[in-house]
Structure formats: structure tokens, C-alpha cells
C-alpha positions in Angstrom: -4.7 49.5 31.1 -6.0 49.2 34.6 -6.2 45.9 36.5 -10.0 45.7 36.3 -10.0 46.5 32.6 -7.4 43.8 32.0 -9.5 41.3 34.0 -12.5 42.2 31.9 -10.6 41.6 28.7 -9.3 38.2 30.0 -12.8 37.2 31.1 -14.2 38.1 27.6 -11.5 36.1 25.9 -12.2 33.1 28.2 -16.0 33.3 27.6 -15.4 33.5 23.8 -13.1 30.4 23.9 -15.6 28.4 26.0 -18.5 29.4 23.7 -16.5 28.4 20.7 -15.8 24.9 22.1 -19.5 24.2 22.5 -20.3 23.9 18.8 -22.3 20.9 17.9 -20.2 18.0 16.5 -20.5 17.4 12.8 -23.2 14.8 12.0 -22.9 11.9 9.6 -24.0 12.5 6.0 -27.6 11.4 5.3 -29.3 10.6 2.0 -31.6 13.6 2.5 -28.6 15.9 2.4 -28.2 15.0 -1.3 -29.0 17.7 -3.8 -31.5 16.1 -6.1 -32.6 19.2 -7.9 -30.5 20.4 -10.9 -29.2 23.8 -10.0 -27.2 24.6 -13.1 -28.4 27.2 -15.5 -29.0 26.4 -19.2 -25.7 25.6 -20.9 -24.0 28.3 -22.8 -21.0 28.4 -25.1 -18.2 26.1 -24.0 -20.5 24.0 -21.8 -19.5 20.5 -20.9 -20.6 17.6 -23.0 -24.0 16.4 -22.0 -25.0 19.8 -20.6 -27.6 20.4 -23.3 -29.2 17.1 -22.5 -29.2 17.9 -18.8 -31.0 21.1 -19.6 -33.8 19.2 -21.3 -32.9 18.6 -24.9 -30.5 16.6 -26.9 -29.6 13.0 -27.3 -31.0 10.5 -24.7 -27.4 9.1 -24.3 -26.2 12.6 -23.4 -28.9 12.7 -20.7 -27.8 9.4 -19.3 -24.1 10.7 -19.3 -25.2 14.0 -17.7 -27.2 12.1 -15.0 -24.3 9.8 -14.3 -21.9 12.7 -14.0 -24.2 14.8 -11.7 -25.9 12.1 -9.6 -23.8 8.9 -9.6 -20.2 9.8 -10.1 -20.2 11.9 -7.0 -20.1 8.7 -4.9 -19.5 5.8 -7.3 -16.8 7.6 -9.3 -16.5 8.2 -13.0 -15.6 4.5 -13.6 -18.1 3.2 -11.0 -15.4 1.8 -8.7 -16.8 3.5 -5.6 -14.1 6.2 -5.5 -16.0 9.4 -6.2 -15.4 12.6 -4.2 -18.2 11.7 -1.7 -17.2 8.1 -1.4 -15.5 8.5 2.0 -18.9 9.7 3.4 -21.2 7.3 1.6 -19.1 4.1 1.1 -20.8 3.1 -2.2 -20.3 -0.3 -3.7 -17.9 -0.9 -6.6 -20.3 -1.0 -9.6 -17.4 -2.3 -11.8 -17.2 -5.6 -9.7 -18.5 -8.4 -11.9 -19.5 -10.5 -8.8 -21.7 -7.7 -7.6 -23.3 -7.2 -11.0 -23.8 -10.9 -11.4 -25.8 -11.0 -8.2 -28.2 -8.2 -9.2 -31.0 -8.2 -11.8 -31.7 -5.2 -13.9 -35.0 -4.7 -12.0 -33.1 -4.8 -8.7 -30.7 -2.1 -9.9 -33.6 0.0 -11.2 -35.4 -0.4 -7.9 -32.3 0.8 -6.1 -32.0 3.8 -8.4 -35.7 4.7 -7.9 -36.0 4.1 -4.2 -32.4 4.5 -2.9 -30.6 2.3 -0.5 -28.6 3.0 2.6 -27.0 6.4 2.1 -28.0 6.5 -1.5 -30.9 8.8 -2.1 -34.0 7.9 -4.2 -34.0 9.1 -7.8 -37.6 8.1 -8.5 -38.1 11.3 -10.6 -35.7 10.1 -13.3 -37.5 9.0 -16.5 -37.6 5.3 -17.1 -35.4 5.7 -20.2 -32.7 7.3 -18.2 -32.8 4.6 -15.5 -32.5 2.0 -18.3 -29.6 3.9 -19.7 -27.9 4.0 -16.3 -28.3 0.3 -15.9 -26.8 -0.3 -19.4 -23.9 1.9 -18.3 -23.5 0.1 -15.0 -23.5 -3.3 -16.8 -20.7 -2.1 -19.1 -18.6 -1.0 -16.1 -18.4 -4.7 -15.0 -17.4 -5.8 -18.5 -20.8 -7.2 -19.4 
């Protein structure tokens, strides 16, 4: 390889490295990044419990369970302790904390679910019966 060809290759590598270093920094997670639309197809054989309710049929308690699993547990965790897979980004409160639950009315909890708060997105499209079921579930997390 000639000297000028070698310089051209080195220049191309340097330009590529500099261009790669100019990527935008990752931004902080925002509530509008949350996927509020169900994207799962209708449940088939071997589907997880509650999948039929999430698809629009079944027991109302199954629908509450499916909603908790798909919407709430991502941040709050399965047991509501604020340890879900997205908790590091969203820093959700521990819903199993009796002191927290004692300081909130059912209407305050329902309003938070409907309108969102901080990094929590609004879930105003949930039916009132599901919101009420989620509140019952949250209350049991704290031993109420």
C-alpha cells in the first residue's frame, strides 16, 4: 500500500471515530415514553393467566391482574415495593408501605392512576372498575 493510500485509510478511520463520538447522550426516561397501548395478540393455547381478560373477555379480577402485570409491575414490582424492572429509571414509591397508604385516600390513588404523577404516565383510559380493582390490590399490598 502506498503512503498516500495509507494516509487516506488512517484519515477515514479517524473521521469515523470522531463521528461515532458525537452521538447524542441518552436522555432521561419520560412518562410519554411509556407504552400505553396493548400490543399483545389475542392469547392462544398456553397463554399466561389473565391473558384472556387482557384481550377483552373473562373475569374482571383477571383484567385487574393483567393490568397490574402489564402496566404497574414494570415500575412498582410484582409486590408493589418499587422494585420492578424499570424502577431504576422511574423511582416509583413503595406501594406496600403502610405509612404511604395511610396518607392517601382511594380517590387520591384513583386520581394518580388516571392522570399520572411525576414519571408515571396517565392511565385515564382504564375502566373505573379496573381502577377500583387496582386500588383494592394496592391496599392489600400494605396489609390493609
